[in-house]
Structure formats: C-alpha cells, structure tokens
LUMMARNU-230092 format. One record per atom (N, C-alpha, C): x, y, z; residue in three letters; residue number from 1. Coordinates in Angstrom, 2 decimals. Layout:
<pts>
+---------+---------+---------+---------+-----+
!      c1 !      c2 !      c3 ! residuo ! num !
+---------+---------+---------+---------+-----+
!       X !       Y !       Z !     ALA ! NUM !
...
+---------+---------+---------+---------+-----+
</pts>
This chain:
<pts>
+---------+---------+---------+---------+-----+
!      c1 !      c2 !      c3 ! residuo ! num !
+---------+---------+---------+---------+-----+
!  249.70 !   73.24 !   -9.48 !     MET !   1 !
!  251.13 !   72.16 !   -9.84 !     MET !   1 !
!  250.47 !   71.69 !   -8.42 !     MET !   1 !
!  250.33 !   72.45 !   -7.27 !     LEU !   2 !
!  249.81 !   71.61 !   -5.86 !     LEU !   2 !
!  249.34 !   70.57 !   -5.95 !     LEU !   2 !
!  248.20 !   71.00 !   -6.99 !     VAL !   3 !
!  246.96 !   69.94 !   -6.53 !     VAL !   3 !
!  247.74 !   68.78 !   -7.26 !     VAL !   3 !
!  248.17 !   69.15 !   -8.40 !     LEU !   4 !
!  248.53 !   67.61 !   -8.81 !     LEU !   4 !
!  249.77 !   67.05 !   -8.49 !     LEU !   4 !
!  250.75 !   67.68 !   -7.47 !     LEU !   5 !
!  251.67 !   67.30 !   -6.54 !     LEU !   5 !
!  251.23 !   66.14 !   -5.60 !     LEU !   5 !
!  249.93 !   66.65 !   -4.92 !     ILE !   6 !
!  249.11 !   66.29 !   -4.07 !     ILE !   6 !
!  248.64 !   65.23 !   -4.89 !     ILE !   6 !
!  247.80 !   64.86 !   -6.14 !     ILE !   7 !
!  247.04 !   64.29 !   -6.59 !     ILE !   7 !
!  248.10 !   62.56 !   -6.70 !     ILE !   7 !
!  249.26 !   63.13 !   -7.21 !     PHE !   8 !
!  250.55 !   61.82 !   -7.62 !     PHE !   8 !
!  251.27 !   61.75 !   -6.39 !     PHE !   8 !
!  251.12 !   62.38 !   -5.58 !     LEU !   9 !
!  251.90 !   61.72 !   -3.94 !     LEU !   9 !
!  250.18 !   61.07 !   -3.41 !     LEU !   9 !
!  249.15 !   61.14 !   -3.84 !     VAL !  10 !
!  248.01 !   59.94 !   -3.28 !     VAL !  10 !
!  248.06 !   58.65 !   -3.83 !     VAL !  10 !
!  247.87 !   58.68 !   -5.37 !     THR !  11 !
!  247.76 !   58.21 !   -6.10 !     THR !  11 !
!  248.96 !   57.07 !   -6.36 !     THR !  11 !
!  250.65 !   57.43 !   -6.82 !     ALA !  12 !
!  251.67 !   56.36 !   -6.56 !     ALA !  12 !
!  251.68 !   55.61 !   -5.80 !     ALA !  12 !
!  251.12 !   55.78 !   -4.62 !     PRO !  13 !
!  251.55 !   54.09 !   -3.60 !     PRO !  13 !
!  250.08 !   52.90 !   -4.32 !     PRO !  13 !
!  249.27 !   53.78 !   -4.89 !     LEU !  14 !
!  248.30 !   52.86 !   -5.90 !     LEU !  14 !
!  248.70 !   51.94 !   -6.99 !     LEU !  14 !
!  249.61 !   52.32 !   -7.72 !     MET !  15 !
!  250.29 !   52.21 !   -8.85 !     MET !  15 !
!  251.17 !   51.13 !   -8.69 !     MET !  15 !
!  250.89 !   49.75 !   -7.78 !     GLN !  16 !
!  251.52 !   48.65 !   -7.79 !     GLN !  16 !
!  250.95 !   47.76 !   -8.49 !     GLN !  16 !
!  251.81 !   47.23 !   -8.83 !     GLN !  17 !
!  251.56 !   46.52 !  -10.40 !     GLN !  17 !
!  251.22 !   45.16 !   -9.43 !     GLN !  17 !
!  250.52 !   43.66 !  -10.42 !     GLY !  18 !
!  250.02 !   42.83 !   -9.39 !     GLY !  18 !
!  248.70 !   42.46 !   -8.74 !     GLY !  18 !
!  249.06 !   41.27 !   -8.48 !     MET !  19 !
!  247.39 !   40.96 !   -7.50 !     MET !  19 !
!  248.39 !   40.49 !   -6.19 !     MET !  19 !
!  247.28 !   40.66 !   -5.30 !     ASP !  20 !
!  247.19 !   41.02 !   -3.78 !     ASP !  20 !
!  248.67 !   39.33 !   -3.08 !     ASP !  20 !
!  248.89 !   39.20 !   -3.04 !     VAL !  21 !
!  249.43 !   38.03 !   -2.39 !     VAL !  21 !
!  250.46 !   38.43 !   -0.70 !     VAL !  21 !
!  250.55 !   37.37 !   -0.32 !     ASP !  22 !
!  251.22 !   37.56 !    1.28 !     ASP !  22 !
!  252.94 !   36.85 !    1.32 !     ASP !  22 !
!  253.63 !   37.85 !    0.79 !     LEU !  23 !
!  254.80 !   37.29 !    0.45 !     LEU !  23 !
!  255.75 !   37.75 !    1.21 !     LEU !  23 !
!  256.87 !   36.30 !    1.37 !     PRO !  24 !
!  257.55 !   36.34 !    2.54 !     PRO !  24 !
!  258.69 !   37.62 !    3.07 !     PRO !  24 !
!  259.07 !   37.44 !    3.73 !     GLU !  25 !
!  259.87 !   38.42 !    4.51 !     GLU !  25 !
!  261.55 !   38.05 !    4.07 !     GLU !  25 !
!  262.20 !   39.10 !    4.29 !     THR !  26 !
!  263.82 !   38.60 !    4.09 !     THR !  26 !
!  264.40 !   40.18 !    4.45 !     THR !  26 !
!  265.48 !   40.25 !    4.89 !     ASN !  27 !
!  266.63 !   41.11 !    4.98 !     ASN !  27 !
!  267.26 !   42.03 !    4.27 !     ASN !  27 !
!  267.17 !   41.50 !    2.71 !     THR !  28 !
!  267.25 !   41.97 !    1.57 !     THR !  28 !
!  267.47 !   43.17 !    1.22 !     THR !  28 !
!  268.31 !   43.80 !    0.49 !     GLN !  29 !
!  268.11 !   45.37 !   -0.03 !     GLN !  29 !
!  267.41 !   45.72 !   -1.16 !     GLN !  29 !
!  266.63 !   46.72 !   -1.20 !     PRO !  30 !
!  265.62 !   46.74 !   -2.60 !     PRO !  30 !
!  266.33 !   46.78 !   -4.00 !     PRO !  30 !
!  265.94 !   46.38 !   -4.49 !     LEU !  31 !
!  266.28 !   46.54 !   -6.11 !     LEU !  31 !
!  266.36 !   47.80 !   -6.54 !     LEU !  31 !
!  267.10 !   48.56 !   -7.50 !     ARG !  32 !
!  266.53 !   49.83 !   -8.54 !     ARG !  32 !
!  266.42 !   49.66 !   -9.58 !     ARG !  32 !
!  264.91 !   49.65 !   -9.93 !     VAL !  33 !
!  264.92 !   49.25 !  -11.87 !     VAL !  33 !
!  264.37 !   50.56 !  -12.72 !     VAL !  33 !
!  264.41 !   50.61 !  -13.68 !     ARG !  34 !
!  264.72 !   51.99 !  -14.75 !     ARG !  34 !
!  263.15 !   52.28 !  -14.99 !     ARG !  34 !
!  262.82 !   51.00 !  -15.72 !     ASP !  35 !
!  261.01 !   51.05 !  -15.82 !     ASP !  35 !
!  260.37 !   50.04 !  -15.58 !     ASP !  35 !
!  258.93 !   50.42 !  -15.87 !     ALA !  36 !
!  258.05 !   49.09 !  -15.57 !     ALA !  36 !
!  258.00 !   48.26 !  -15.39 !     ALA !  36 !
!  258.37 !   47.39 !  -13.93 !     PRO !  37 !
!  259.05 !   45.90 !  -14.00 !     PRO !  37 !
!  257.93 !   45.26 !  -14.65 !     PRO !  37 !
!  257.96 !   43.88 !  -15.17 !     LEU !  38 !
!  257.36 !   43.22 !  -15.53 !     LEU !  38 !
!  257.11 !   41.86 !  -14.56 !     LEU !  38 !
!  255.74 !   41.96 !  -13.66 !     ILE !  39 !
!  255.74 !   41.12 !  -12.63 !     ILE !  39 !
!  254.68 !   39.64 !  -12.88 !     ILE !  39 !
!  255.43 !   38.46 !  -12.62 !     LEU !  40 !
!  254.99 !   37.66 !  -12.83 !     LEU !  40 !
!  254.39 !   37.07 !  -11.68 !     LEU !  40 !
!  253.05 !   36.87 !  -11.14 !     THR !  41 !
!  252.37 !   36.64 !   -9.58 !     THR !  41 !
!  251.93 !   35.15 !   -9.73 !     THR !  41 !
!  252.36 !   34.06 !   -8.56 !     VAL !  42 !
!  251.73 !   33.16 !   -8.48 !     VAL !  42 !
!  251.23 !   33.42 !   -7.06 !     VAL !  42 !
!  249.75 !   33.10 !   -7.25 !     LYS !  43 !
!  248.59 !   32.61 !   -6.23 !     LYS !  43 !
!  248.83 !   31.84 !   -4.90 !     LYS !  43 !
!  248.65 !   31.84 !   -4.02 !     LYS !  44 !
!  248.45 !   30.02 !   -3.14 !     LYS !  44 !
!  247.77 !   29.18 !   -4.08 !     LYS !  44 !
!  247.17 !   29.31 !   -4.00 !     ASP !  45 !
!  246.08 !   28.83 !   -4.90 !     ASP !  45 !
!  246.63 !   27.71 !   -6.36 !     ASP !  45 !
!  247.87 !   28.11 !   -6.52 !     GLY !  46 !
!  248.42 !   27.93 !   -7.89 !     GLY !  46 !
!  248.26 !   28.25 !   -9.43 !     GLY !  46 !
!  247.52 !   29.89 !   -9.23 !     GLN !  47 !
!  246.95 !   30.75 !  -10.29 !     GLN !  47 !
!  248.26 !   31.44 !  -10.60 !     GLN !  47 !
!  248.66 !   31.71 !  -11.92 !     TYR !  48 !
!  249.95 !   32.61 !  -12.20 !     TYR !  48 !
!  248.99 !   33.71 !  -12.66 !     TYR !  48 !
!  249.37 !   34.71 !  -12.84 !     TYR !  49 !
!  249.15 !   36.68 !  -13.87 !     TYR !  49 !
!  250.32 !   37.17 !  -13.87 !     TYR !  49 !
!  250.52 !   37.48 !  -14.63 !     LEU !  50 !
!  251.06 !   38.31 !  -15.47 !     LEU !  50 !
!  250.71 !   40.16 !  -15.40 !     LEU !  50 !
!  250.83 !   40.89 !  -14.69 !     GLY !  51 !
!  250.30 !   41.97 !  -13.96 !     GLY !  51 !
!  248.84 !   41.61 !  -13.77 !     GLY !  51 !
!  248.15 !   42.01 !  -14.05 !     ARG !  52 !
!  247.00 !   41.70 !  -13.45 !     ARG !  52 !
!  245.99 !   40.60 !  -14.21 !     ARG !  52 !
!  246.47 !   40.21 !  -15.16 !     LYS !  53 !
!  245.52 !   39.41 !  -16.45 !     LYS !  53 !
!  245.52 !   37.84 !  -15.79 !     LYS !  53 !
!  245.03 !   36.93 !  -15.40 !     GLN !  54 !
!  245.28 !   35.21 !  -14.91 !     GLN !  54 !
!  246.04 !   34.86 !  -16.89 !     GLN !  54 !
!  247.08 !   33.95 !  -16.58 !     VAL !  55 !
!  247.33 !   33.34 !  -17.54 !     VAL !  55 !
!  246.98 !   31.72 !  -16.82 !     VAL !  55 !
!  246.89 !   30.89 !  -17.98 !     ALA !  56 !
!  247.03 !   29.28 !  -17.41 !     ALA !  56 !
!  248.39 !   29.15 !  -17.37 !     ALA !  56 !
!  248.28 !   27.93 !  -16.88 !     ALA !  57 !
!  249.89 !   26.81 !  -16.83 !     ALA !  57 !
!  250.18 !   26.79 !  -18.06 !     ALA !  57 !
!  249.61 !   26.11 !  -18.59 !     GLU !  58 !
!  249.99 !   25.65 !  -20.71 !     GLU !  58 !
!  250.65 !   27.04 !  -21.05 !     GLU !  58 !
!  249.80 !   27.98 !  -21.16 !     LYS !  59 !
!  250.10 !   29.33 !  -21.82 !     LYS !  59 !
!  251.28 !   30.61 !  -21.85 !     LYS !  59 !
!  251.29 !   30.15 !  -20.44 !     LEU !  60 !
!  252.32 !   31.17 !  -19.39 !     LEU !  60 !
!  254.18 !   31.41 !  -20.37 !     LEU !  60 !
!  254.29 !   30.07 !  -20.53 !     GLN !  61 !
!  256.09 !   30.07 !  -21.38 !     GLN !  61 !
!  255.46 !   31.15 !  -22.78 !     GLN !  61 !
!  254.64 !   31.15 !  -23.48 !     GLY !  62 !
!  254.30 !   31.51 !  -24.84 !     GLY !  62 !
!  254.02 !   32.79 !  -24.47 !     GLY !  62 !
!  252.73 !   33.03 !  -23.66 !     LYS !  63 !
!  252.38 !   34.74 !  -23.15 !     LYS !  63 !
!  254.07 !   35.51 !  -23.27 !     LYS !  63 !
!  255.13 !   34.99 !  -22.37 !     LEU !  64 !
!  256.10 !   35.64 !  -21.60 !     LEU !  64 !
!  257.19 !   36.18 !  -22.76 !     LEU !  64 !
!  257.46 !   34.27 !  -23.87 !     GLU !  65 !
!  258.04 !   35.27 !  -24.88 !     GLU !  65 !
!  257.26 !   36.02 !  -26.06 !     GLU !  65 !
!  256.89 !   36.54 !  -25.77 !     ALA !  66 !
!  255.74 !   37.75 !  -26.58 !     ALA !  66 !
!  255.29 !   38.86 !  -25.86 !     ALA !  66 !
!  255.86 !   38.78 !  -24.81 !     VAL !  67 !
!  256.01 !   39.86 !  -24.17 !     VAL !  67 !
!  257.44 !   40.69 !  -23.30 !     VAL !  67 !
!  257.99 !   39.60 !  -23.49 !     PHE !  68 !
!  259.70 !   39.74 !  -23.93 !     PHE !  68 !
!  260.07 !   39.96 !  -25.20 !     PHE !  68 !
!  259.48 !   39.70 !  -26.34 !     GLU !  69 !
!  259.89 !   40.44 !  -27.41 !     GLU !  69 !
!  259.15 !   41.52 !  -27.38 !     GLU !  69 !
!  257.99 !   41.48 !  -27.31 !     ALA !  70 !
!  257.33 !   43.13 !  -27.61 !     ALA !  70 !
!  258.53 !   44.68 !  -26.58 !     ALA !  70 !
!  258.44 !   44.06 !  -25.37 !     ARG !  71 !
!  259.52 !   44.50 !  -24.29 !     ARG !  71 !
!  260.76 !   45.79 !  -24.69 !     ARG !  71 !
!  261.62 !   44.21 !  -25.36 !     GLY !  72 !
!  262.27 !   44.25 !  -25.12 !     GLY !  72 !
!  263.62 !   43.89 !  -24.30 !     GLY !  72 !
!  263.46 !   44.37 !  -22.67 !     SER !  73 !
!  263.84 !   43.98 !  -22.16 !     SER !  73 !
!  263.19 !   42.40 !  -21.59 !     SER !  73 !
!  264.95 !   41.97 !  -21.23 !     LYS !  74 !
!  264.17 !   40.09 !  -20.46 !     LYS !  74 !
!  264.14 !   39.86 !  -19.10 !     LYS !  74 !
!  263.86 !   41.09 !  -18.19 !     GLU !  75 !
!  263.90 !   40.89 !  -16.92 !     GLU !  75 !
!  262.55 !   40.42 !  -16.52 !     GLU !  75 !
!  262.48 !   40.29 !  -15.45 !     ILE !  76 !
!  261.05 !   39.80 !  -14.81 !     ILE !  76 !
!  261.16 !   39.58 !  -13.21 !     ILE !  76 !
!  260.19 !   39.74 !  -12.94 !     PHE !  77 !
!  260.01 !   39.84 !  -11.44 !     PHE !  77 !
!  258.90 !   38.91 !  -10.31 !     PHE !  77 !
!  259.03 !   37.85 !   -9.83 !     LEU !  78 !
!  258.54 !   36.77 !   -9.21 !     LEU !  78 !
!  257.49 !   37.49 !   -8.21 !     LEU !  78 !
!  256.63 !   37.26 !   -7.92 !     ARG !  79 !
!  255.95 !   37.39 !   -6.65 !     ARG !  79 !
!  254.83 !   36.47 !   -6.66 !     ARG !  79 !
!  255.50 !   35.36 !   -5.73 !     ALA !  80 !
!  255.11 !   34.21 !   -5.43 !     ALA !  80 !
!  254.25 !   34.91 !   -3.51 !     ALA !  80 !
!  253.20 !   33.87 !   -3.23 !     ASP !  81 !
!  252.69 !   33.62 !   -2.34 !     ASP !  81 !
!  253.21 !   32.53 !   -1.20 !     ASP !  81 !
!  253.88 !   33.15 !   -0.12 !     ARG !  82 !
!  254.47 !   32.52 !    0.76 !     ARG !  82 !
!  253.33 !   31.10 !    1.22 !     ARG !  82 !
!  252.86 !   31.08 !    1.04 !     ASN !  83 !
!  251.66 !   29.65 !    0.88 !     ASN !  83 !
!  251.19 !   28.98 !   -0.27 !     ASN !  83 !
!  252.11 !   29.42 !   -1.42 !     ALA !  84 !
!  252.32 !   28.68 !   -3.04 !     ALA !  84 !
!  253.00 !   27.45 !   -2.56 !     ALA !  84 !
!  252.27 !   26.48 !   -3.52 !     PRO !  85 !
!  252.94 !   25.19 !   -3.85 !     PRO !  85 !
!  254.70 !   25.84 !   -4.33 !     PRO !  85 !
!  255.75 !   24.77 !   -3.58 !     TYR !  86 !
!  257.14 !   24.54 !   -4.18 !     TYR !  86 !
!  256.89 !   24.59 !   -5.83 !     TYR !  86 !
!  256.54 !   23.46 !   -5.99 !     GLY !  87 !
!  256.60 !   23.63 !   -7.36 !     GLY !  87 !
!  255.87 !   24.10 !   -9.08 !     GLY !  87 !
!  254.81 !   25.14 !   -7.97 !     VAL !  88 !
!  254.09 !   25.75 !   -9.00 !     VAL !  88 !
!  255.17 !   26.72 !   -8.83 !     VAL !  88 !
!  255.81 !   27.22 !   -8.13 !     VAL !  89 !
!  256.59 !   28.50 !   -7.89 !     VAL !  89 !
!  257.91 !   28.15 !   -8.96 !     VAL !  89 !
!  258.21 !   26.98 !   -8.89 !     VAL !  90 !
!  259.19 !   26.36 !   -9.85 !     VAL !  90 !
!  259.05 !   26.65 !  -11.26 !     VAL !  90 !
!  257.76 !   25.74 !  -11.21 !     LYS !  91 !
!  257.42 !   25.79 !  -13.10 !     LYS !  91 !
!  257.59 !   27.33 !  -13.33 !     LYS !  91 !
!  256.78 !   28.41 !  -12.87 !     ALA !  92 !
!  256.74 !   29.63 !  -13.28 !     ALA !  92 !
!  258.46 !   29.83 !  -13.25 !     ALA !  92 !
!  259.14 !   29.94 !  -12.97 !     MET !  93 !
!  260.73 !   30.27 !  -12.69 !     MET !  93 !
!  260.70 !   29.59 !  -14.12 !     MET !  93 !
!  261.06 !   28.43 !  -14.10 !     ALA !  94 !
!  260.94 !   27.46 !  -15.23 !     ALA !  94 !
!  260.72 !   28.54 !  -16.87 !     ALA !  94 !
!  259.23 !   28.07 !  -16.30 !     ALA !  95 !
!  258.70 !   28.94 !  -17.83 !     ALA !  95 !
!  259.33 !   30.05 !  -18.32 !     ALA !  95 !
!  259.48 !   31.26 !  -17.32 !     ALA !  96 !
!  260.80 !   32.33 !  -17.47 !     ALA !  96 !
!  261.70 !   32.44 !  -17.82 !     ALA !  96 !
!  262.37 !   31.51 !  -17.59 !     ARG !  97 !
!  263.47 !   30.72 !  -18.41 !     ARG !  97 !
!  263.51 !   30.41 !  -19.49 !     ARG !  97 !
!  262.87 !   29.53 !  -19.96 !     LEU !  98 !
!  262.28 !   29.33 !  -20.81 !     LEU !  98 !
!  261.88 !   30.04 !  -21.70 !     LEU !  98 !
!  261.36 !   31.06 !  -21.44 !     ALA !  99 !
!  260.93 !   32.60 !  -22.41 !     ALA !  99 !
!  262.05 !   33.27 !  -22.89 !     ALA !  99 !
!  263.15 !   32.99 !  -22.18 !     GLY ! 100 !
!  263.77 !   33.78 !  -22.45 !     GLY ! 100 !
!  264.32 !   34.95 !  -21.27 !     GLY ! 100 !
!  264.19 !   34.63 !  -20.08 !     ALA ! 101 !
!  263.96 !   35.85 !  -19.28 !     ALA ! 101 !
!  265.93 !   35.74 !  -19.04 !     ALA ! 101 !
!  266.04 !   37.03 !  -18.79 !     LYS ! 102 !
!  267.32 !   36.83 !  -18.28 !     LYS ! 102 !
!  268.23 !   37.05 !  -17.25 !     LYS ! 102 !
!  267.17 !   38.19 !  -16.45 !     LYS ! 103 !
!  267.49 !   38.31 !  -14.79 !     LYS ! 103 !
!  265.98 !   37.64 !  -14.56 !     LYS ! 103 !
!  266.13 !   37.58 !  -12.83 !     LEU ! 104 !
!  264.72 !   36.74 !  -12.27 !     LEU ! 104 !
!  264.69 !   37.34 !  -11.24 !     LEU ! 104 !
!  264.36 !   38.53 !  -10.80 !     GLY ! 105 !
!  264.10 !   38.76 !   -9.14 !     GLY ! 105 !
!  263.27 !   38.29 !   -8.49 !     GLY ! 105 !
!  262.78 !   38.18 !   -7.75 !     ILE ! 106 !
!  262.14 !   37.79 !   -5.97 !     ILE ! 106 !
!  262.11 !   38.38 !   -5.42 !     ILE ! 106 !
!  260.51 !   39.12 !   -5.41 !     VAL ! 107 !
!  259.87 !   40.35 !   -4.38 !     VAL ! 107 !
!  259.34 !   39.23 !   -3.46 !     VAL ! 107 !
!  260.27 !   40.28 !   -2.03 !     THR ! 108 !
!  259.55 !   40.01 !   -1.00 !     THR ! 108 !
!  259.46 !   40.81 !   -0.20 !     THR ! 108 !
!  258.91 !   40.96 !    0.72 !     GLU ! 109 !
!  258.73 !   41.95 !    1.82 !     GLU ! 109 !
!  259.90 !   42.50 !    2.98 !     GLU ! 109 !
!  259.75 !   43.10 !    3.36 !     PRO ! 110 !
!  261.21 !   42.99 !    4.33 !     PRO ! 110 !
!  260.63 !   43.06 !    5.74 !     PRO ! 110 !
!  261.53 !   41.98 !    6.43 !     GLU ! 111 !
!  261.50 !   41.59 !    7.54 !     GLU ! 111 !
!  261.38 !   42.72 !    8.84 !     GLU ! 111 !
!  260.61 !   42.34 !    9.46 !     ARG ! 112 !
!  259.89 !   43.40 !   10.82 !     ARG ! 112 !
!  261.11 !   43.16 !   11.91 !     ARG ! 112 !
+---------+---------+---------+---------+-----+
</pts>
C-alpha cells in the first residue's frame, strides 16, 4: 500500500490534461470540479487542442458537440496562452457556446 501511495503522489501532478501554455495570472479562487474536466487549449500560434489532440478551427464546434453529447456534461475549461491572439480565443469561446456549453471556465495561474 505504501508503494502505491508513493506512486500516486509522484504521478498525480503529471496527470494534468492539456498542452503547455503560458497562462495569465489572476487573484481568483480555484474552482472545485467533480469529474475530469474537458479542457480546450489555445496556443500562442492560434492552434486549438482538445485534451492533447489538435483540432482544426473549422472542425472545433463539431468536435465539441460530439464530446458534449458523449459526456453528458456541458462544462468546459479554456486554457489560452497569454500571447494568443484575442480573436482566436474569442472564436474558441464562440465555438464552445455554439456547441452547447453551459459552463465555460477560464484557467489562469495565481498571481505571485
């Protein structure tokens, strides 16, 4: 049991879903989530990722609709690089809303 506990403690921080992006910093409180969240990442080069899979901009809404239908939950978290173009981030938010997202959270880093 101790070995399993140690393995879990070491691997748990590595299980974060999504791509590596430079998140903006804010002084908001962390959200509590029940299930593994659906994460939409916008990289600074304007590429979209659902989890770790890249999705073309024109297919984003359709992919989100399929994921929402399969999951049942229509909650999504947006991780946008601080240097991502504003228009690309807004398009991601619009695609999520048009796909039926009921809750859209924006992921940030705590201010230092």
